[in-house]
TORLOKOL-858635 format. One record per residue (C-alpha): x, y, z; residue in three letters; chain; residue number from 1. Coordinates in pm, whole numbers. Layout:
N
      xx      yy      zz  tinu  padren  dovo
       X       Y       Z   Ala       A   NUM
...
//
This chain:
105
      xx      yy      zz  tinu  padren  dovo
   10920   12947   13764   Met       A     1
   11158   12652   13735   Val       A     2
   10952   12449   13982   Leu       A     3
   10638   12514   13779   Val       A     4
   10807   12365   13471   Cys       A     5
   10934   12065   13667   Val       A     6
   10592   11986   13812   Phe       A     7
   10418   12047   13479   Ala       A     8
   10627   11783   13299   Phe       A     9
   10669   11534   13584   Ala       A    10
   10357   11325   13500   Pro       A    11
   10473   11286   13138   Thr       A    12
   10819   11170   13245   Leu       A    13
   10674   10924   13496   Cys       A    14
   10444   10773   13234   Arg       A    15
   10731   10731   12988   Ala       A    16
   10945   10559   13251   Gln       A    17
   10654   10339   13357   Gln       A    18
   10586   10226   12999   Glu       A    19
   10952   10130   12953   Gln       A    20
   10949    9931   13276   Ala       A    21
   10633    9744   13175   Glu       A    22
   10748    9586   12849   Gln       A    23
   10513    9321   12721   Arg       A    24
   10622    8960   12713   Lys       A    25
   10670    8787   12382   Ile       A    26
   10439    8488   12339   Val       A    27
   10586    8355   12014   Ser       A    28
   10885    8443   11797   Arg       A    29
   10979    8361   11442   Val       A    30
   11348    8320   11364   Thr       A    31
   11446    8537   11068   Pro       A    32
   11566    8372   10750   Asp       A    33
   11931    8453   10700   Tyr       A    34
   11965    8628   10363   Pro       A    35
   12183    8411   10137   Pro       A    36
   12383    8711   10014   Val       A    37
   12458    8809   10374   Ala       A    38
   12576    8458   10456   Arg       A    39
   12792    8445   10141   Thr       A    40
   12948    8782   10225   Met       A    41
   12985    8682   10595   Met       A    42
   12771    8978   10704   Ile       A    43
   12654    8953   11060   Gly       A    44
   12542    9180   11337   Gly       A    45
   12241    9299   11526   Thr       A    46
   11932    9458   11375   Val       A    47
   11719    9672   11602   Arg       A    48
   11347    9680   11515   Val       A    49
   11069    9885   11673   Glu       A    50
   10731    9715   11649   Ala       A    51
   10395    9880   11705   Leu       A    52
   10202    9605   11881   Val       A    53
    9822    9614   11897   Thr       A    54
    9627    9554   12216   Ala       A    55
    9565    9191   12115   Asn       A    56
    9940    9128   12072   Gly       A    57
    9982    9128   11695   Thr       A    58
   10229    9353   11514   Val       A    59
   10067    9646   11338   Lys       A    60
   10392    9782   11193   Ser       A    61
   10766    9734   11224   Ala       A    62
   11049    9974   11151   Glu       A    63
   11425    9924   11145   Val       A    64
   11605   10143   11398   Lys       A    65
   11957   10018   11331   Gly       A    66
   12164    9743   11181   Gly       A    67
   12306    9630   10849   His       A    68
   12073    9707   10555   Pro       A    69
   12126    9361   10401   Val       A    70
   11985    9203   10719   Leu       A    71
   11709    9458   10788   Ala       A    72
   11431    9319   10567   Glu       A    73
   11469    8966   10704   Ala       A    74
   11448    9104   11059   Ala       A    75
   11132    9305   10984   Val       A    76
   10964    9008   10811   Arg       A    77
   11029    8791   11116   Ala       A    78
   10916    9048   11374   Val       A    79
   10589    9106   11185   Arg       A    80
   10503    8741   11266   Lys       A    81
   10578    8770   11639   Trp       A    82
   10305    8773   11902   Lys       A    83
   10302    8955   12237   Trp       A    84
   10079    8921   12542   Gln       A    85
    9753    9112   12522   Ala       A    86
    9745    9456   12684   Ala       A    87
    9502    9742   12735   Glu       A    88
    9646    9952   12451   His       A    89
    9900    9953   12168   Glu       A    90
   10264    9964   12267   Thr       A    91
   10597   10021   12097   His       A    92
   10834    9730   12154   Glu       A    93
   11201    9742   12056   Val       A    94
   11371    9412   11983   Val       A    95
   11718    9319   11868   Glu       A    96
   11782    9027   11636   Leu       A    97
   12134    8886   11605   Lys       A    98
   12261    8743   11279   Phe       A    99
   12571    8523   11290   Glu       A   100
   12699    8413   10947   Pro       A   101
   12878    8104   11081   Leu       A   102
   12579    7960   11271   Ser       A   103
   12376    7675   11125   Gln       A   104
   12031    7846   11127   His       A   105
//
């Protein structure tokens, strides 16, 4: 019975691992604007964004998966302008954007 369950779910697990290994390449990036209030308050850190990328490489939607709320909107606005290589189907791409309050961006 256990072997039946293992073999039944094996194709799904293989596909998930394959999709992670085949991340699409980014063709163009837009640097996020550093929110003035975040710079004034010396707020920095990494914002993790998951983008749903269409087959032609444009971003269909973007959702924050972690990071400081003051930085999140700037990260999403930037990622929505990114472009990935074309693919056969839509993919979910996770990216991390670093905000450093002392940098001269």
